[in-house]
C-alpha positions in Angstrom: -31.9 3.6 -5.4 -30.9 4.2 -9.0 -28.7 1.7 -10.8 -25.8 3.6 -12.3 -24.0 0.7 -13.9 -27.1 -1.0 -15.3 -25.2 -2.6 -18.2 -22.8 -4.4 -15.8 -23.7 -7.5 -13.9 -22.0 -8.7 -10.8 -18.5 -9.8 -11.6 -17.9 -13.5 -10.8 -14.9 -15.8 -10.8 -15.0 -18.0 -13.9 -11.4 -19.2 -14.1 -8.5 -18.8 -16.4 -10.3 -20.6 -19.3 -13.1 -18.0 -19.4 -13.3 -15.7 -22.4 -15.7 -13.4 -20.6 -13.9 -10.1 -20.1 -16.2 -9.1 -17.3 -15.2 -12.0 -15.1 -12.3 -12.8 -12.7 -9.8 -15.3 -14.2 -7.6 -15.6 -11.1 -9.3 -13.8 -8.2 -11.4 -16.4 -6.4 -12.3 -14.7 -3.1 -13.0 -17.9 -1.2 -9.8 -19.7 -2.4 -7.4 -20.5 0.4 -3.8 -19.3 -0.2 -1.2 -19.3 2.6 -3.8 -20.2 5.2 -6.4 -17.5 4.5 -8.9 -16.7 1.8 -7.9 -14.5 -1.0 -10.4 -12.0 0.2 -8.7 -11.7 3.6 -5.1 -11.9 2.2 -5.7 -9.1 -0.3 -8.3 -6.8 1.4 -9.1 -4.9 -1.8 -10.3 -1.3 -1.5 -11.8 1.2 -4.0 -10.2 4.6 -4.3 -13.1 7.2 -4.2 -11.0 9.9 -5.9 -9.9 8.1 -9.0 -12.9 5.9 -9.4 -15.8 8.2 -8.6 -14.2 11.6 -9.3 -11.4 11.5 -11.9 -12.7 12.3 -15.4 -9.5 11.8 -17.4 -8.4 15.4 -17.2 -4.7 16.0 -17.7 -2.5 19.1 -18.1 -3.2 19.1 -21.9 -6.9 18.4 -22.0 -10.3 18.3 -20.4 -11.9 15.2 -19.1 -13.1 12.4 -21.3 -15.3 10.4 -18.8 -18.7 11.3 -17.5 -18.7 11.1 -13.7 -21.8 13.2 -13.2 -24.0 10.1 -12.4 -27.0 12.1 -13.8 -26.7 14.9 -11.2 -26.3 18.6 -11.7 -26.5 20.1 -8.2 -23.3 19.6 -6.2 -24.8 17.9 -3.2 -27.1 15.7 -5.4 -23.9 14.8 -7.2 -22.2 13.9 -3.9 -25.1 11.6 -3.0 -25.2 10.0 -6.4 -21.4 9.3 -6.2 -21.9 7.6 -2.9 -24.7 5.4 -4.2 -22.7 4.6 -7.4 -19.6 3.8 -5.3 -21.4 1.2 -3.3 -23.0 -0.3 -6.4 -19.6 -0.6 -8.0 -18.1 -2.2 -4.9 -21.0 -4.7 -4.7 -20.6 -5.7 -8.4 -16.9 -6.1 -8.0 -17.1 -7.8 -4.6 -14.8 -5.3 -3.1 -15.2 -5.0 0.7 -13.4 -1.6 1.4 -13.1 1.9 0.2 -10.9 4.9 0.9 -11.6 8.6 0.5 -10.4 12.2 0.8 -12.9 14.5 2.5 -13.3 16.6 -0.7 -14.1 13.4 -2.7 -17.2 12.7 -0.8 -18.6 16.2 -0.4 -17.8 19.5 -2.2 -16.2 22.4 -0.4 -18.6 25.3 0.3 -17.8 29.0 0.7 -17.0 28.6 4.4 -15.8 25.9 6.8 -19.1 25.7 8.7 -21.1 24.9 5.6 -18.4 22.6 4.3 -18.6 20.6 7.5 -22.4 20.5 7.3 -22.1 19.0 3.8 -19.7 16.4 5.1 -22.1 15.5 8.0 -24.9 14.9 5.5 -22.8 12.6 3.3 -21.4 10.8 6.3 -24.9 9.8 7.2 -25.5 8.5 3.7 -22.3 6.6 3.7 -23.1 5.2 7.2 -26.4 3.9 5.9 -24.9 2.4 2.8 -22.2 0.6 4.9 -24.8 -0.8 7.2 -27.0 -2.1 4.4 -24.1 -3.6 2.3 -21.5 -4.6 4.9 -18.8 -2.6 3.1 -16.1 -1.0 5.3 -13.9 2.0 5.3 -10.2 1.1 5.0 -9.0 4.6 5.6 -9.9 8.3 5.3 -7.8 11.4 4.8 -8.1 15.2 4.1 -7.4 16.8 0.8 -5.0 19.5 2.0 -3.5 20.2 -1.4 -6.2 21.0 -3.9 -7.5 24.3 -2.8 -5.4 27.4 -3.7 -4.9 28.1 0.0 -2.6 25.2 0.1 -0.3 26.4 -2.7 2.6 26.5 -0.3 1.6 23.5 1.7 -0.7 22.8 4.7 1.2 21.7 7.8 4.3 23.3 6.2 2.7 26.5 5.0 4.5 29.8 5.8 1.1 31.3 6.8 -0.2 30.3 10.2 -3.8 30.9 9.1 -3.3 28.1 6.5 -1.9 25.8 9.2 -4.9 26.5 11.4 -7.4 25.8 8.5 -5.6 22.6 7.7 -5.8 21.5 11.3 -9.5 22.2 11.3 -10.0 20.3 8.1 -8.0 17.3 9.3 -10.0 17.3 12.6 -13.2 17.0 10.7 -11.9 14.3 8.3 -10.6 12.3 11.3 -14.0 12.6 13.0 -15.8 11.2 10.0 -13.2 8.4 9.6 -13.7 7.5 13.3 -17.5 7.6 13.0 -17.5 5.4 10.0 -15.3 2.8 11.7 -12.2 3.5 9.5 -9.3 1.2 10.1 -6.8 3.9 9.3 -6.1 7.6 8.7 -3.5 8.7 6.2 -1.3 11.7 5.9 -0.4 12.3 2.3 1.8 15.4 2.0 0.7 16.5 -1.4 2.4 19.9 -1.2 4.5 19.4 2.0 7.8 20.4 0.6 9.5 23.3 -1.2 10.5 24.6 -4.6 13.5 26.7 -3.6 15.4 27.2 -0.3 15.7 30.9 -1.2 12.2 31.4 0.3 12.1 28.5 2.7 12.6 28.0 6.5 12.9 24.2 6.2 13.5 23.6 9.9 10.4 25.5 10.9 8.3 23.8 8.2 9.3 20.3 9.4 8.8 21.2 13.0 5.3 22.5 12.2 4.4 19.4 10.3 5.4 17.3 13.3 3.3 19.5 15.5 0.3 19.0 13.3 0.8 15.2 13.2 1.2 15.0 17.0 -2.0 17.0 17.5 -3.9 14.8 15.1 -2.8 11.6 16.9 -3.7 13.0 20.4 -7.1 14.2 19.1 -7.8 11.0 17.3 -7.2 8.9 20.4 -9.2 11.3 22.5 -12.3 10.7 20.3 -11.9 6.9 20.2 -10.1 6.4 16.9 -8.4 3.0 17.3 -7.0 2.5 13.8 -3.5 3.1 12.5 -2.2 6.4 11.5 -0.3 6.2 8.2 2.0 8.5 6.3 2.4 8.0 2.6 5.9 8.5 1.2 6.0 10.4 -2.1 9.2 11.8 -3.8 7.9 14.5 -6.1 4.9 16.0 -7.9 3.7 18.5 -7.3 6.5 19.8 -5.0 10.1 19.5 -6.3 11.5 18.7 -2.8 8.9 16.6 -0.9 9.7 16.1 2.8 8.2 12.6 2.6 10.5 11.5 -0.2 10.6 7.7 0.6 10.2 5.3 3.5 13.7 5.9 4.9 13.3 9.6 4.8 9.9 9.5 6.5 11.4 7.1 9.2 14.1 9.6 10.0 11.5 12.3 10.3 9.2 10.2 12.6 12.1 9.2 14.8 13.4 12.8 15.1 10.1 13.9 16.4 9.2 10.9 18.5 6.3 9.9 16.2 7.6 6.5 15.1 5.4 4.6 17.6 2.3 6.4 16.3 2.7 6.0 12.5 3.0 3.2 9.9 3.6 3.5 6.2 1.1 3.5 3.4 3.3 2.4 0.5 2.4 3.3 -3.1 4.1 1.4 -6.0 4.3 4.4 -8.3 5.8 6.6 -5.6 8.5 3.9 -5.0 9.6 4.0 -8.6 9.5 7.8 -8.7 11.9 7.7 -5.7 14.3 5.5 -7.7 13.4 2.4 -5.7 11.4 -0.8 -6.4 8.0 -1.3 -4.9 9.5 -4.3 -3.1 12.3 -2.2 -1.6 9.9 0.2 0.0 7.9 -2.6 1.4 11.0 -4.3 2.8 12.3 -1.1 4.4 8.9 -0.6 6.1 8.6 -4.2 7.3 12.2 -4.4 8.6 11.5 -1.3 10.7 8.2 -2.4 12.0 6.2 0.2 10.2 4.5 -1.8 7.4 0.8 -0.8 7.3 -1.1 -0.5 4.1 -0.6 -0.3 0.3 -1.8 1.9 -2.5 -1.9 -0.6 -5.4 -0.9 0.8 -8.8 2.0 1.0 -11.2 3.8 3.8 -13.1 5.1 4.0 -16.6 8.9 3.7 -16.5 9.1 6.0 -19.6 7.3 8.8 -17.9 8.6 10.8 -14.9 5.3 11.5 -13.1 2.7 9.7 -11.1 0.6 8.0 -13.7 -1.4 5.9 -11.2 -2.1 3.0 -13.6 -3.9 -0.1 -12.7 -1.4 -2.8 -11.7 -0.9 -5.5 -14.3 2.8 -6.4 -13.9 2.6 -9.8 -12.2 6.3 -9.8 -11.3 5.6 -6.6 -9.2 2.5 -8.0 -7.6 4.2 -11.2 -6.8 7.2 -9.5 -5.1 4.7 -7.2 -3.3 2.7 -10.1 -1.9 6.0 -11.9 -1.1 6.9 -9.0 1.2 3.3 -8.8 2.6 3.3 -12.6 3.5 6.8 -12.3 5.0 5.6 -9.4 7.1 2.7 -11.5 8.5 -0.1 -10.1 6.2 -2.3 -7.1 6.6 -3.8 -6.0 10.0 -5.6 -2.7 9.6 -4.2 -2.1 6.1 -5.1 -3.5 2.7 -4.7 -3.0 -1.1 -6.3 0.2 -2.1 -6.5 0.7 -5.9 -5.0 4.2 -6.1 -5.3 3.8 -9.8 -7.3 5.3 -12.7 -8.1 4.2 -16.2 -6.2 5.8 -19.0 -7.6 8.9 -20.5 -8.7 7.0 -23.6 -10.4 4.3 -21.5 -13.4 6.4 -20.7 -16.5 4.1 -20.5 -18.1 2.6 -17.4 -17.1 -0.8 -18.7 -13.5 0.3 -18.8 -13.6 1.0 -15.0 -14.7 -2.5 -14.4 -12.2 -4.0 -16.8 -9.5 -2.1 -15.1 -10.4 -3.3 -11.6 -10.7 -6.9 -12.9 -7.2 -6.6 -14.3 -5.8 -5.2 -11.1 -7.5 -7.7 -8.8 -6.6 -10.7 -11.0 -2.9 -9.4 -11.1 -2.8 -9.3 -7.4 -4.5 -12.7 -7.1 -1.8 -14.1 -9.4 0.9 -12.3 -7.4 -0.4 -13.8 -4.1 -0.4 -17.3 -5.5 3.1 -16.9 -6.9 4.4 -15.4 -3.6 3.0 -18.4 -1.7 4.7 -20.7 -4.2 8.1 -18.9 -3.8 7.9 -19.2 0.0 6.8 -22.9 -0.2 9.5 -23.6 -2.8 12.1 -22.4 -0.3 15.0 -21.9 -2.6 15.1 -18.1 -2.2 14.9 -18.1 1.6 17.4 -21.0 1.8 19.9 -19.2 -0.4 19.7 -16.0 1.6 20.1 -17.9 4.9 23.2 -19.7 3.6 24.7 -16.6 2.2 24.8 -15.1 5.7 25.7 -18.3 7.4 29.1 -16.9 8.5 27.3 -14.7 11.1 26.0 -17.7 13.0 29.3 -19.1 14.3 32.7 -17.9 15.2 33.7 -14.3 14.8 30.4 -13.6 12.8 28.3 -14.7 15.8 30.3 -12.3 18.0 29.7 -9.5 15.6 26.0 -10.0 15.7 25.9 -10.4 19.4 27.8 -7.1 19.8 30.6 -8.5 21.8 33.4 -8.2 19.2 35.8 -5.3 19.6 37.8 -3.4 17.1 41.0 -4.8 18.6 39.7 -8.4 18.4 38.6 -7.9 14.8 42.0 -6.5 13.9 43.7 -9.5 15.4 41.4 -11.9 13.6 42.1 -10.2 10.3 45.9 -10.3 11.0 45.8 -14.0 11.7 43.5 -14.7 8.7 45.7 -12.9 6.2 43.8 -11.7 3.1 40.2 -12.6 2.3 40.6 -15.2 -0.4 37.1 -16.4 -0.9 33.7 -14.8 -1.0 30.1 -15.9 -1.6 28.5 -15.5 -5.0 25.3 -13.5 -5.2 23.9 -15.7 -7.9 21.5 -13.0 -9.0 20.8 -14.5 -12.4 20.1 -17.9 -10.9 17.7 -16.5 -8.4 15.8 -14.5 -11.0 15.6 -17.7 -13.0 14.1 -19.4 -9.9 11.4 -16.8 -9.8 10.6 -17.5 -13.5 10.5 -21.3 -12.8 8.1 -20.8 -9.9 5.9 -18.5 -11.8 5.6 -20.4 -15.0 6.5 -24.0 -14.0 7.3 -25.2 -17.5 
């Protein structure tokens, strides 16, 4: 096999004191944190689309990075990408990867030939996985890139488009199952609308639910045992996305009886675009029993689109891993780097430097989150803040035995509420600083 990253050696943990940029400063895969190794707590995954495919193209300019891997023919290119992907994962010590179907094999002139191409690459991926021990975290179908999906896939006004999307998803799910994927993701890239003047919103959402239900039933029938995920996203490219945020998706799933079949794949940049924090979306998912997996990235708060930057903000990674640890850790999910280097960071070395930065940031976040939990001040404060619900009238409210009449009489006897409980936000934020920096 060709070596595509021949100037890059295997990245090793050298500690915070190392001045070698091509080394991990904080990610030590065998280090035990909160009862498990960093490797198992973080479950890092490579995103095939950004890492192996994205060339730095944006709406104002062509690509700046060469992702041809020395190939000119489309299928030779697909095979070269697969080999390069596994070399990169090996050198970064990443155990998992994620893909869209069109990332791993190019679309042909018809569905039959497209599926044949996918079958060929599936065989190559299978052999690479067996020889390296790498695993598939999740797969999905790109039902947004082709012009046929300009008005959506499952929500398309054209039944022919719906049928084509179903066929495409069927094949992607078959590949995911055959490769032992731990999850399958629905990412509604164009499942929404631009104006209600041309939209039957009720029918579109009904149809999306029909497609998801068919997918679940088919997946289970062919032996797919992983989790089905849906990834909330508020905007871009569609103005009104039906999967705006976790709460919106939950309402959708519950309306159609799909809430037992799906968990959330939470992306940091999508959370901030929805006007939430990354931590908020994780907490909503965990509190509702639908926390599944994470797309690890960050956005630029000065830009209003999905910039998909590698995560380097340790406050965010710490609060993320705090929620993950509180939720009991990952099961079939993990941390997929749905992130790309900046357009000006175009070299092969830049890709490795970006992954190192992201992996180190989450390693730091994990260690900080473990310290926050062991420190106990945050959890103790929250418990004490709600202590009034453990006894007396508060306990009856929680138990569901209090009546409106009883609460009215209680309030009449009490008079006015003369005391309350301080939120102490500034103190708690200072606690996080003290735990993080310890100076």
